[in-house]
C-alpha positions in Angstrom: 8.7 7.8 0.9 9.0 11.2 -0.1 5.7 12.9 -1.5 5.8 15.5 -4.2 2.9 17.9 -4.5 2.8 20.4 -7.3 6.6 19.8 -7.7 7.3 20.5 -4.0 8.2 18.0 -1.4 5.7 17.8 1.7 7.2 17.4 5.0 5.3 14.2 6.2 6.8 11.0 5.2 4.9 7.7 4.3 6.3 4.3 4.8 4.8 1.2 3.7 5.8 -2.0 5.2 7.7 -3.3 2.3 8.5 -2.4 -1.1 9.5 -5.5 -3.1 11.8 -5.2 -6.4 10.9 -1.7 -6.6 7.5 -2.3 -7.8 5.3 -4.2 -5.5 4.0 -2.6 -2.3 3.2 -5.1 0.7 1.3 -3.8 3.6 0.9 -5.9 6.7 -2.0 -5.9 9.3 -2.7 -8.0 12.5 -6.3 -7.2 12.8 -9.7 -9.0 13.4 -11.0 -7.7 10.0 -9.4 -5.8 6.9 -11.2 -2.4 6.8 -11.6 -0.3 3.7 -9.2 2.1 5.2 -6.3 -0.5 4.9 -7.2 -1.0 1.2 -7.1 2.8 0.6 -3.9 3.3 2.5 -2.3 0.4 0.3 -3.8 1.9 -2.9 -2.4 5.5 -2.0 1.1 4.1 -1.6 1.0 2.2 -4.8 -0.2 5.5 -6.6 2.6 7.5 -4.7 5.2 5.0 -5.7 3.7 4.4 -9.3 3.6 0.7 -8.5 1.2 -1.4 -10.4 0.8 -4.3 -7.9 0.1 -4.3 -4.0 -0.5 -7.1 -1.3 -2.4 -6.4 1.7 -1.8 -9.3 4.3 -3.7 -9.8 7.6 -2.1 -12.1 10.2 -4.8 -11.2 12.8 -7.0 -14.1 12.0 -6.7 -17.9 12.3 -5.5 -18.3 8.8 -3.6 -15.7 6.7 -5.9 -13.3 4.5 -4.3 -11.5 1.5 -5.9 -9.3 -1.1 -4.0 -8.8 -4.2 -4.5 -5.0 -5.4 -3.7 -4.0 -9.1 -3.4 -0.4 -10.4 -4.8 -0.1 -13.8 -3.2 2.0 -16.5 -3.8 5.6 -16.2 -5.3 5.6 -12.6 
């Protein structure tokens, strides 16, 4: 994912795990617990790609844990 800052491309590239239908960011983790940093990472990917919906999924527990993130208008 190319990032523009003040009209200029920055050299660092970001790569979400999946982008579905060019509008849903899916970020996968395999950890004991979902930390706030993982949610912030997904929200940043959503903001950079102008996506309104994100899914944060954790496969590191006995049962799948999924958080649905929605970016509100104007945010």
